[in-house]
C-alpha positions as CSV (number, residue, x, y, z in Angstrom):
1,M,39.1,-76.6,20.2
2,S,40.0,-78.1,23.6
3,I,43.7,-77.9,24.6
4,R,45.4,-79.9,27.3
5,E,47.7,-77.5,29.1
6,Y,50.9,-78.1,31.0
7,C,50.7,-80.1,34.2
8,L,54.4,-80.3,35.1
9,P,56.0,-77.4,36.9
10,V,58.9,-75.4,35.3
11,G,62.1,-77.3,35.6
12,W,61.0,-80.6,34.2
13,Y,61.9,-79.5,30.6
14,P,62.8,-76.2,28.9
15,R,59.9,-73.9,28.1
16,N,62.0,-71.7,25.8
17,P,62.0,-73.0,22.1
18,D,65.6,-71.9,21.6
19,E,66.7,-73.8,24.7
20,I,64.9,-76.9,23.4
21,A,66.6,-76.6,20.0
22,R,70.0,-76.2,21.6
23,F,69.4,-79.2,23.9
24,L,68.4,-81.4,20.9
25,A,70.9,-80.1,18.4
26,D,73.0,-83.2,18.5
27,F,70.0,-85.4,17.5
28,T,69.0,-83.6,14.3
29,P,69.1,-85.3,10.8
30,G,72.6,-86.1,9.8
31,S,73.9,-86.8,13.3
32,S,75.2,-90.2,14.3
33,H,72.4,-90.8,16.6
34,V,69.6,-90.8,14.1
35,A,68.2,-94.1,12.8
36,G,64.7,-94.9,11.6
37,S,62.6,-97.3,13.7
38,R,58.9,-97.8,14.1
39,A,59.1,-97.9,17.9
40,A,61.4,-96.8,20.8
41,I,61.4,-96.7,24.6
42,A,62.6,-93.6,26.5
43,P,62.9,-92.6,30.2
44,H,60.6,-89.9,31.5
45,A,62.5,-88.0,34.3
46,G,63.3,-84.3,34.1
47,W,65.5,-83.4,31.1
48,F,68.4,-82.5,33.4
49,Y,68.6,-86.2,34.5
50,S,67.4,-88.2,31.5
51,G,66.7,-85.8,28.6
52,R,69.7,-86.8,26.5
53,I,68.9,-90.5,26.9
54,A,65.3,-89.9,26.0
55,A,66.4,-87.9,22.9
56,R,68.4,-91.0,21.8
57,A,65.2,-92.9,21.7
58,A,62.9,-90.2,20.2
59,S,65.4,-89.4,17.5
60,S,65.7,-93.0,16.4
61,L,62.1,-93.0,15.1
62,E,61.1,-92.6,11.5
63,R,60.6,-88.9,10.8
64,D,57.9,-89.2,8.2
65,A,55.3,-90.5,10.7
66,E,51.8,-88.9,10.4
67,T,51.1,-89.7,14.1
68,V,53.4,-90.2,17.1
69,I,51.9,-92.5,19.7
70,V,53.4,-91.7,23.1
71,M,52.7,-94.5,25.6
72,G,53.0,-93.6,29.2
73,G,52.3,-95.6,32.3
74,H,52.3,-95.2,36.1
75,L,49.2,-97.4,36.1
76,P,48.7,-100.6,38.1
77,G,47.4,-103.8,36.5
78,K,43.7,-103.9,35.7
79,S,43.5,-100.1,35.2
80,P,41.8,-99.0,32.0
81,A,43.8,-97.5,29.2
82,L,43.8,-93.7,29.5
83,F,43.6,-91.4,26.5
84,A,43.8,-87.6,26.3
85,L,40.3,-86.5,25.2
86,E,41.3,-83.0,24.1
87,D,41.8,-81.9,20.5
88,G,45.4,-80.8,21.1
89,V,48.2,-80.5,23.6
90,H,50.1,-77.4,24.5
91,T,53.9,-77.7,24.1
92,P,56.6,-74.9,24.2
93,L,56.8,-75.4,20.4
94,G,53.1,-74.8,19.8
95,I,50.0,-76.9,19.9
96,M,50.4,-80.5,18.9
97,P,47.1,-81.8,17.5
98,I,45.6,-85.0,18.8
99,D,44.8,-87.7,16.2
100,T,41.2,-87.9,17.1
101,D,40.3,-90.4,14.4
102,L,42.9,-92.9,15.7
103,R,41.9,-92.2,19.3
104,D,38.2,-92.8,18.5
105,A,39.0,-96.0,16.6
106,L,41.0,-97.3,19.6
107,M,39.1,-96.2,22.7
108,G,36.4,-98.9,22.3
109,K,38.8,-101.6,21.2
110,L,41.0,-101.0,24.3
111,A,38.1,-100.2,26.7
112,G,39.8,-96.9,27.3
113,T,38.7,-93.8,29.2
114,G,39.8,-90.2,29.5
115,D,43.1,-89.3,31.2
116,R,42.3,-86.5,33.6
117,Y,45.3,-86.8,35.8
118,S,48.6,-84.9,36.1
119,D,51.4,-87.3,35.0
120,N,54.9,-86.9,33.7
121,T,55.2,-90.1,31.6
122,V,53.8,-88.6,28.5
123,E,54.1,-84.8,29.0
124,V,57.8,-84.7,29.6
125,L,58.5,-86.2,26.2
126,L,56.2,-83.9,24.2
127,P,58.6,-81.0,23.5
128,M,61.1,-83.3,21.9
129,V,58.3,-85.2,20.0
130,R,57.1,-81.8,18.7
131,F,60.7,-80.8,17.8
132,F,61.4,-84.0,15.9
133,F,57.9,-84.3,14.3
134,P,56.7,-80.7,13.7
135,D,53.9,-81.8,11.3
136,A,52.7,-84.9,13.1
137,A,49.7,-85.5,15.2
138,L,49.8,-87.1,18.7
139,L,48.1,-90.0,20.4
140,W,48.4,-89.6,24.2
141,L,47.9,-93.0,25.8
142,R,48.8,-94.6,29.2
143,L,48.7,-98.3,29.7
144,P,48.4,-100.5,32.8
145,A,51.1,-102.9,34.0
146,D,49.5,-106.2,32.9
147,D,49.4,-108.4,29.9
148,T,46.4,-106.6,28.3
149,S,48.9,-103.8,27.3
150,F,50.9,-106.2,25.1
151,E,47.7,-107.1,23.3
152,A,46.8,-103.4,23.1
153,G,50.0,-102.7,21.2
154,K,49.1,-105.4,18.7
155,T,45.6,-103.9,18.4
156,I,47.1,-100.5,17.7
157,A,49.4,-101.9,14.9
158,H,46.4,-103.7,13.3
159,T,44.2,-100.6,13.5
160,L,46.9,-98.4,11.9
161,A,47.3,-100.9,9.1
162,R,43.5,-100.9,8.4
163,M,43.4,-97.1,8.5
164,G,46.5,-96.8,6.3
165,R,48.0,-94.5,8.9
166,K,51.8,-94.2,9.2
167,A,52.6,-94.0,12.9
168,V,55.5,-94.5,15.3
169,V,55.4,-95.5,19.0
170,L,57.5,-93.8,21.8
171,A,57.0,-95.7,25.0
172,S,58.0,-94.3,28.4
173,T,59.5,-95.8,31.5
174,D,62.1,-95.2,34.1
175,L,63.9,-98.2,35.6
176,T,64.8,-99.0,39.3
177,H,64.0,-96.3,41.8
178,Y,66.6,-97.1,44.5
179,G,67.3,-95.7,48.0
180,R,65.5,-94.3,51.0
181,N,63.6,-91.8,48.9
182,Y,61.8,-94.7,47.3
183,G,61.7,-97.2,50.2
184,F,63.8,-99.7,48.3
185,S,67.5,-100.3,49.3
186,P,68.2,-104.1,49.5
187,H,71.9,-103.5,48.9
188,G,72.6,-100.6,51.3
189,S,73.7,-97.3,49.9
190,G,76.6,-95.6,48.1
191,P,78.6,-96.7,45.0
192,A,78.2,-100.5,45.7
193,A,74.4,-100.1,45.7
194,L,74.5,-98.0,42.5
195,Q,76.6,-100.7,40.9
196,W,74.1,-103.4,41.9
197,M,71.2,-101.4,40.6
198,S,72.9,-100.8,37.3
199,E,74.6,-104.1,36.7
200,V,72.1,-106.5,38.2
201,N,68.6,-105.1,38.7
202,D,68.3,-102.8,35.7
203,A,70.4,-105.2,33.6
204,N,67.9,-108.0,34.2
205,F,65.0,-105.8,33.0
206,I,67.0,-104.6,30.0
207,R,67.6,-108.2,29.0
208,A,63.9,-109.0,29.4
209,V,63.0,-106.1,27.1
210,E,65.5,-107.2,24.5
211,S,64.2,-110.7,24.6
212,G,60.8,-109.5,23.5
213,D,59.0,-111.7,26.0
214,P,56.2,-109.7,27.7
215,A,55.9,-112.2,30.6
216,A,59.6,-111.7,31.4
217,V,59.2,-107.9,31.3
218,L,56.3,-108.0,33.6
219,D,57.9,-110.5,36.0
220,R,61.1,-108.4,36.3
221,A,59.1,-105.2,36.8
222,E,57.0,-106.7,39.5
223,Q,59.6,-108.9,41.3
224,D,62.6,-106.5,41.0
225,R,60.8,-103.2,41.1
226,S,62.8,-102.3,38.0
227,S,60.2,-100.4,35.9
228,C,57.7,-97.8,37.0
229,S,55.7,-98.0,33.7
230,A,55.9,-101.6,32.5
231,G,52.5,-101.2,30.7
232,A,54.1,-98.8,28.2
233,V,57.0,-101.2,27.6
234,L,54.5,-104.0,27.0
235,G,52.5,-101.8,24.6
236,A,55.7,-101.1,22.6
237,L,56.6,-104.8,22.5
238,G,53.1,-105.7,21.2
239,F,53.1,-103.0,18.6
240,A,56.6,-103.9,17.4
241,E,55.7,-107.6,17.1
242,A,52.5,-106.9,15.1
243,A,54.1,-104.2,13.0
244,G,57.2,-106.3,12.2
245,A,59.5,-103.6,13.7
246,G,62.1,-106.0,14.8
247,P,63.6,-106.7,18.2
248,A,64.4,-104.1,20.9
249,R,68.0,-103.1,21.4
250,M,69.4,-100.7,24.0
251,L,70.8,-97.5,22.8
252,E,72.1,-96.0,26.0
253,Y,71.9,-96.4,29.8
254,G,72.5,-94.0,32.6
255,T,71.3,-93.1,36.1
256,S,70.3,-90.0,37.9
257,A,73.5,-90.3,39.9
258,D,75.4,-89.4,36.8
259,A,74.1,-85.8,37.1
260,A,75.5,-85.6,40.6
261,V,78.9,-86.7,39.3
262,R,78.7,-84.1,36.6
263,E,78.2,-81.5,39.2
264,G,81.2,-82.7,41.2
265,E,79.1,-84.3,44.0
266,E,79.4,-87.7,45.7
267,C,77.1,-90.6,45.0
268,P,73.7,-89.7,46.3
269,D,71.7,-91.9,48.7
270,S,68.9,-92.3,46.1
271,F,69.0,-92.7,42.4
272,V,67.0,-93.9,39.3
273,G,68.0,-95.9,36.3
274,Y,67.3,-94.8,32.7
275,A,67.5,-96.6,29.4
276,A,66.7,-95.9,25.7
277,F,65.8,-98.6,23.3
278,T,65.1,-98.7,19.6
279,F,63.4,-101.5,17.7
280,G,65.1,-103.3,14.8
281,N,67.4,-100.6,13.3
282,S,71.1,-100.0,13.2
283,I,72.4,-98.1,16.2
284,G,74.4,-94.9,15.4
């Protein structure tokens, strides 16, 4: 049995199971955050920065899923879809098996290939996926930032229906990367820049996601630099449309600058936006 091991260094997410359980305790069944959707979108930064927002998304998913499809990105347009080719993935909560039947059914349909790269967009979400879905299998998939990913999401929904497989989708993207660290600072620096990023640039992308229009999502991501993994978002939109999951609605928004404020620091020079979305269900 081949196992995909950790790629991210210590610090991105807890490696201790008890620490993971404590971090996610507010999102267990019975909490006000839990809903029951077929698809969600989460950020993928380190848990210190975006973990609680990501947990809002992951915990909104239906808990009786047989397979959790985690859609990552960081791929430019025209790249092939990337699948983990291993039999399982190592998480701090044990090995999560790969749904090899679903993967094999999809690789040809999506013209996919093996994902042999180190990347955070899927891995950083896996401990919470394993926590919320201890008996489920995983499909590790990264999608390119072009319109083929919207169609890929539809293909996944149709394939699941033919297989009689109950699955949920957790897509992964961060929003605007602003400041000198990222070579993008059209509105200077400081609190005014943070306000512009949050209330204009990220807000425009959020509205595009909630509209369900894949062209608008791709346009905002490309023109505004407001999503680093638009392919994953497009995949979730396509899946939700084909599966009848309902429209996307934002659960929570925040920025990496919030962490600095919590630590009593001033607004940093560089920051990133984060949002959690769920599809079609009531928001707790």
